[in-house]
matplotlib code that plots the C-alpha trace (Angstrom):
import matplotlib.pyplot as plt

x = [0.0, 3.0, 2.3, 3.5, 4.3, 1.6, 1.9, 2.3, 2.2, -0.6, -3.7, -6.2, -4.4, -5.4, -8.9, -8.9, -7.9, -10.7, -13.2, -12.4, -12.6, -15.6, -17.3, -16.5, -18.1, -21.0, -21.7, -19.1, -16.5, -16.8, -13.9, -13.2, -12.2, -9.2, -11.4, -13.7, -11.1, -11.5, -9.2, -8.2, -9.8, -12.9, -12.8, -12.0, -14.9, -17.5, -16.1, -16.3, -20.1, -21.3, -22.1, -24.8, -25.7, -26.2, -22.7, -24.7, -26.6, -23.3, -21.4, -23.9, -23.2, -19.8, -20.1, -22.9, -20.7, -17.8, -19.9, -21.7, -18.3, -15.5, -13.0, -12.7, -11.3, -14.3, -16.4, -14.4, -15.2, -19.0, -21.5, -22.8, -26.4, -25.6, -23.3, -26.2, -28.7, -27.0, -25.8, -29.8, -29.8, -27.4, -28.2, -27.3, -27.1, -26.0, -23.3, -21.9, -21.7, -19.6, -17.2, -16.9, -16.2, -13.8, -12.0, -11.1, -10.0, -8.1, -6.0, -5.6, -4.1, -1.8, -1.1, -2.1, -4.9, -6.9, -4.1, -3.3, -0.6, 1.6, 0.4, 2.0, 5.2, 4.6, 4.8, 1.1, 1.7, 2.7, 0.0, -2.8, -1.5, -2.0, -5.4, -6.9, -5.4, -8.0, -11.5, -14.2, -11.7, -11.3, -9.4, -12.5, -12.2, -8.2, -7.9, -10.6, -8.8, -5.7, -6.6, -10.1, -8.5, -5.9, -3.5, -4.5, -2.5, -2.7, -5.1, -8.1, -11.5, -13.4, -17.4, -20.2, -20.8, -17.3, -16.3, -19.6, -18.7, -15.4, -16.1, -18.7, -15.7, -13.8, -11.0, -11.3, -12.3, -16.0, -16.2, -13.3, -13.6, -12.7, -9.5, -8.7, -10.2, -8.1, -5.2, -6.0, -6.7, -3.8, -1.2, -3.1, -4.0, -1.9, 1.3, 0.1, -3.0, -2.9, -4.7, -7.4, -7.5, -8.0, -10.8, -12.5, -12.3, -13.8, -16.5, -17.4, -17.2, -19.4, -21.9, -22.2, -23.1, -25.5, -27.2, -26.5, -24.9, -27.4, -27.1, -30.2, -30.9, -27.9, -28.5, -26.2, -27.7, -27.4, -23.9, -21.1, -18.4, -20.6, -17.7, -15.0, -16.8, -17.1, -20.8, -21.9, -19.9, -21.4, -24.9, -24.4, -23.5, -26.6, -28.8]
y = [0.0, 2.3, 5.3, 4.6, 7.3, 7.3, 6.1, 9.0, 7.2, 5.5, 6.4, 6.1, 8.8, 11.3, 10.2, 10.5, 14.0, 14.4, 13.0, 15.4, 18.2, 17.3, 16.2, 19.9, 21.6, 19.5, 19.9, 22.5, 22.3, 20.3, 21.1, 20.3, 23.7, 22.8, 23.6, 20.2, 17.9, 16.0, 14.2, 11.1, 9.0, 10.8, 10.0, 6.6, 5.9, 8.1, 5.3, 2.1, 2.8, 3.8, 1.1, 1.7, 5.2, 8.5, 10.4, 13.2, 10.7, 9.1, 12.4, 13.0, 9.9, 10.4, 13.7, 12.2, 9.4, 11.7, 14.2, 11.2, 9.9, 12.4, 10.5, 7.0, 5.2, 5.9, 4.6, 1.4, 0.6, 1.4, -1.8, -3.0, -1.8, 1.5, 2.0, 0.5, 3.0, 5.7, 4.7, 3.7, 6.4, 3.8, 1.6, -1.5, -0.2, -3.3, -4.2, -0.6, -0.7, -3.8, -2.7, 0.1, -1.4, -3.8, -1.4, 1.3, -1.8, -3.2, 0.8, 0.5, -3.2, -1.6, 1.9, 2.4, 4.8, 5.4, 7.6, 7.5, 10.0, 7.6, 7.3, 10.9, 9.7, 6.3, 6.0, 5.5, 1.9, 1.0, 3.7, 1.6, -1.4, -0.4, 0.9, -2.5, -4.8, -3.2, -5.1, -3.2, -1.1, -2.0, -0.1, 2.7, 3.2, 3.6, 5.5, 8.0, 8.4, 9.2, 11.6, 13.2, 13.8, 16.4, 13.8, 14.8, 12.3, 10.9, 8.6, 7.5, 6.4, 3.8, 3.3, 1.6, 4.5, 5.4, 1.3, 1.0, 4.4, 3.1, -0.1, 0.9, 3.4, 0.5, 2.1, -1.6, -4.7, -5.1, -7.5, -5.8, -5.3, -1.9, -3.2, -4.0, -0.9, 1.1, -0.9, -0.3, 3.3, 4.6, 4.5, 6.2, 8.8, 12.6, 13.2, 16.6, 15.9, 16.9, 14.9, 17.7, 16.7, 13.1, 13.8, 16.1, 13.5, 10.9, 13.0, 14.3, 10.6, 9.6, 12.5, 11.0, 7.7, 9.5, 11.8, 10.0, 6.7, 4.5, 0.7, 0.5, 2.6, 4.7, 7.9, 7.6, 10.0, 13.0, 12.1, 14.5, 11.7, 9.4, 10.3, 8.7, 5.9, 2.6, 1.7, 5.2, 4.9, 1.5, 2.2, 5.4, 3.0, 0.8, 3.3]
z = [0.1, -0.2, -2.4, -5.8, -8.6, -10.6, -14.7, -16.7, -19.8, -18.4, -20.6, -17.5, -15.7, -18.3, -17.8, -14.1, -14.4, -17.5, -15.0, -12.2, -13.9, -16.0, -12.3, -11.0, -13.8, -13.4, -9.4, -8.5, -6.2, -2.8, -0.9, 3.4, 5.2, 7.4, 10.4, 9.3, 9.4, 12.9, 15.3, 13.9, 16.6, 15.9, 12.6, 13.3, 15.1, 12.7, 10.1, 12.7, 13.7, 10.4, 8.4, 6.2, 7.8, 6.6, 7.3, 9.4, 11.8, 12.8, 13.3, 15.7, 17.1, 17.3, 19.2, 21.2, 22.7, 23.3, 25.4, 26.9, 28.7, 28.1, 26.8, 24.3, 27.1, 29.3, 26.2, 25.7, 29.4, 28.8, 29.1, 25.8, 26.1, 26.9, 23.8, 21.8, 23.4, 22.4, 19.1, 18.6, 15.7, 13.4, 10.9, 13.0, 16.7, 18.3, 15.3, 15.7, 19.7, 19.7, 16.7, 18.6, 21.9, 20.2, 18.6, 21.5, 23.5, 20.9, 20.5, 24.2, 24.8, 21.8, 23.0, 26.5, 25.3, 22.9, 20.7, 17.4, 17.5, 16.5, 13.0, 12.0, 12.2, 9.8, 6.4, 4.9, 4.3, 8.2, 9.3, 6.9, 7.9, 11.4, 11.3, 9.0, 12.0, 14.1, 14.9, 12.3, 10.3, 6.8, 4.0, 3.5, 7.0, 7.3, 4.6, 5.6, 8.8, 7.0, 4.5, 6.3, 8.9, 10.5, 9.0, 5.3, 3.9, 0.2, 0.4, -1.6, 0.5, -1.7, -1.1, -2.5, -4.6, -6.0, -6.3, -9.1, -11.0, -11.2, -12.5, -14.8, -16.5, -16.9, -15.2, -12.9, -13.7, -12.9, -10.0, -8.1, -4.4, -2.3, -1.8, -5.6, -6.5, -4.3, -5.3, -9.1, -8.7, -5.9, -8.9, -11.1, -9.0, -10.8, -9.1, -8.4, -6.8, -3.1, 0.3, -0.1, -4.1, -3.7, -1.2, -3.7, -6.1, -3.3, -2.8, -6.4, -7.6, -4.5, -5.1, -9.1, -8.0, -6.2, -8.9, -12.3, -12.0, -9.4, -9.0, -11.3, -14.2, -14.2, -16.2, -18.7, -21.1, -18.5, -16.7, -17.1, -17.9, -20.2, -22.9, -20.5, -19.2, -21.2, -20.0, -21.3, -24.6, -25.0, -24.2, -26.2, -29.8, -29.1, -29.7]

ax = plt.figure().add_subplot(projection="3d")
ax.plot(x, y, z, "-o")
ax.set_aspect("equal")
plt.show()
């Protein structure tokens, strides 16, 4: 998972850049101000409890946990039924509570406290491996911690919308899972993209998946990236 230089002669890098520009033209800029970048532990918790739950709901639940317990160590010691009650607005509150408790306790066992500052001194590959070894943490959550928190590292978050869009464009294999999509795309990112650019790219692709590239009945006719999408091109040729 070490950072790789983008393949400057690979036409897929140019396609990614064109897709990014087209999405900005279609949706405008989606930028995360520095004051919206949260503590890495907060970002981790939000990800661990957030399965199939709207971001705003998971944000509120994460804030509620910290307000209730005052520290993540206290949250780790809380009884599961109590955690489930606080996480009642999550889609799967019991699963969220179990994963959260296991994750926080694992960090305490490894670090002595719920503290991830050591990741700031590690290369991306080592930091991602440490995060993915935690209970309930996969590639998406690990990349989110590294990219969207105050760490602001060059890591690409892949959610269901992003994966679906990239599969349909042909930039990744049609059945690639999240880890495979990440592995395929990271070397293709333009070298001049900062962590903020990569964050914006993910948010723009996610918006495309919500608005045009739906799981069923995608709106290819009005899609802003149809000229750079294998599926959009094939559908146009079939008409």
